[in-house]
C-alpha positions in Angstrom: 48.5 -11.9 -12.9 46.4 -10.7 -10.0 45.5 -7.6 -12.0 44.4 -9.8 -14.9 42.3 -12.0 -12.6 40.6 -8.9 -11.1 39.9 -7.6 -14.6 38.4 -10.9 -15.8 36.3 -11.1 -12.7 35.1 -7.5 -13.2 34.2 -8.3 -16.8 32.3 -11.4 -15.8 30.3 -9.6 -13.0 29.6 -6.4 -15.0 26.4 -7.7 -16.6 25.1 -9.0 -13.2 25.9 -5.7 -11.5 24.3 -3.7 -14.2 21.2 -5.8 -14.0 21.1 -5.3 -10.2 21.3 -1.6 -10.7 18.5 -1.7 -13.3 16.3 -3.8 -11.0 17.0 -1.4 -8.1 15.9 1.5 -10.3 12.8 -0.4 -11.4 12.1 -1.3 -7.7 12.5 2.4 -6.7 10.1 3.4 -9.5 7.6 0.8 -8.3 7.9 2.1 -4.8 7.2 5.6 -6.0 4.2 4.5 -8.1 2.8 2.6 -5.1 3.2 5.7 -2.9 1.4 7.7 -5.5 -1.5 5.1 -5.7 -1.9 5.2 -1.9 -1.9 9.0 -1.9 -4.5 9.0 -4.6 -6.6 6.5 -2.7 -6.4 8.6 0.5 -7.5 11.7 -1.4 -10.4 9.9 -3.1 -11.6 8.5 0.3 -11.3 11.9 2.0 -13.4 13.6 -0.7 -16.0 10.7 -0.5 -15.3 9.3 -4.0 -16.2 5.6 -3.6 -15.7 4.7 -7.3 -12.1 5.9 -7.3 -11.3 4.3 -4.0 -12.1 0.9 -5.5 -9.7 1.4 -8.4 -6.8 0.6 -6.1 -7.9 -3.0 -5.7 -7.3 -5.9 -8.1 -10.3 -7.8 -9.4 -9.1 -10.9 -7.5 -8.6 -9.1 -4.2 -8.6 -11.1 -1.0 -8.7 -9.3 2.3 -8.7 -10.0 6.0 -9.8 -7.2 8.3 -10.1 -7.6 12.1 -13.7 -7.9 13.0 -15.0 -8.4 9.5 -15.5 -11.5 7.3 -12.8 -12.3 4.7 -13.5 -10.1 1.7 -13.1 -9.8 -2.0 -13.2 -6.7 -4.2 -17.0 -6.5 -4.3 -17.3 -6.8 -0.5 -14.6 -4.3 0.2 -16.0 -1.8 -2.3 -19.5 -2.2 -0.9 -18.2 -1.5 2.7 -16.3 1.6 1.5 -19.3 2.9 -0.4 -21.6 2.4 2.6 -19.1 4.2 5.0 -18.6 7.1 2.5 -22.4 7.5 2.0 -23.0 7.6 5.7 -20.1 9.9 6.6 -21.0 12.7 4.2 -17.4 14.1 4.3 -17.0 13.7 8.0 -14.3 11.0 7.9 -10.7 11.3 6.6 -7.8 8.9 6.5 -4.1 9.6 7.0 -1.8 7.0 5.5 1.6 6.4 7.2 3.8 4.1 5.0 6.5 2.4 7.0 8.1 0.2 4.4 7.8 -0.8 0.8 9.6 -3.8 -0.6 9.4 -4.3 -4.4 10.5 -7.4 -6.3 9.6 -7.4 -10.0 5.8 -7.1 -10.3 5.1 -7.8 -6.7 5.5 -5.5 -3.7 4.8 -5.6 0.0 3.7 -2.4 1.9 3.6 -2.2 5.7 1.5 0.8 6.8 -0.7 2.4 9.4 -4.1 4.0 8.6 -5.5 6.6 11.0 -9.1 7.4 10.6 -10.1 10.9 11.8 -13.3 12.9 12.2 -13.7 16.3 10.6 -13.5 19.1 11.2 -11.6 18.8 14.4 -9.4 15.9 13.3 -10.2 13.6 16.3 -8.6 10.2 15.7 -11.2 7.5 15.7 -9.3 4.4 14.8 -5.7 3.2 14.1 -5.1 0.2 12.0 -1.9 -1.6 11.1 -1.8 -3.4 7.9 0.2 -5.1 5.2 -0.7 -4.8 1.5 0.5 -7.0 -1.3 0.6 -5.0 -4.5 0.8 -6.6 -8.0 1.6 -4.7 -11.2 -1.1 -5.8 -13.6 -0.7 -6.3 -17.4 -1.7 -2.6 -17.9 1.3 -1.5 -15.8 -0.8 -0.3 -12.9 0.0 -1.3 -9.3 -3.1 -2.7 -7.5 -3.7 -4.3 -4.1 -4.2 -8.1 -4.6 -4.1 -9.0 -0.9 -4.3 -7.1 2.3 -4.6 -7.6 6.1 -5.5 -5.0 8.6 -6.0 -5.0 12.3 -6.7 -2.5 15.1 -3.9 -1.8 17.4 -4.7 -3.0 20.9 -3.4 -1.0 23.9 -3.0 2.3 21.9 -5.4 5.1 21.1 -6.0 6.0 17.5 -3.0 8.4 17.4 -0.6 5.7 18.6 -0.2 6.8 22.2 -0.2 4.1 24.9 -3.5 3.9 26.8 
C-alpha cells in the first residue's frame, strides 16, 4: 500500500519536477546569455564603440546613477558617447558579476564596475549596481532598469581607505 502511494505521488509530481528542471535549464541559459551581453558591453566600451554600448539597453530604460539625474536610454547613451569621445581609448571597465537571478523573461544582476585608466590600469572609480534585464520579443536580453552608486569608504579597487 505504501509502495503504491509513493508511486502515485511520484507520477503526480513528475510533470511538476520536469517543468522545474526545464525552467532551471532555461534560467541557466538566460544567465549565460546575460553574462555574454555584459562581456560584449565591456568590450565595446573598452574599444570606444558608443553605438554598440547602447545596444545593451531597452528602449524604455530607466536608470538611477549616484550624482546624475534619473535617466532614460537617450540620456545614458549620450553620457556614454560623451565619455568615450573624450577618453580616446584611455578608459576601460572591468565587470565583476556577483549574482544573477533569472525568472522567466526577467533577471536581476548584482555587479561591480571598476573604471580604470590605460595604459597603467589605475583604478579611477568603483560602482556597485543592480541591473534588471528583460528578454525582449526578439529573444535578446536588455537592461530595462538599473541603479548604480559609488562605494563610499573604499578606493576603486575595493580596499578600505
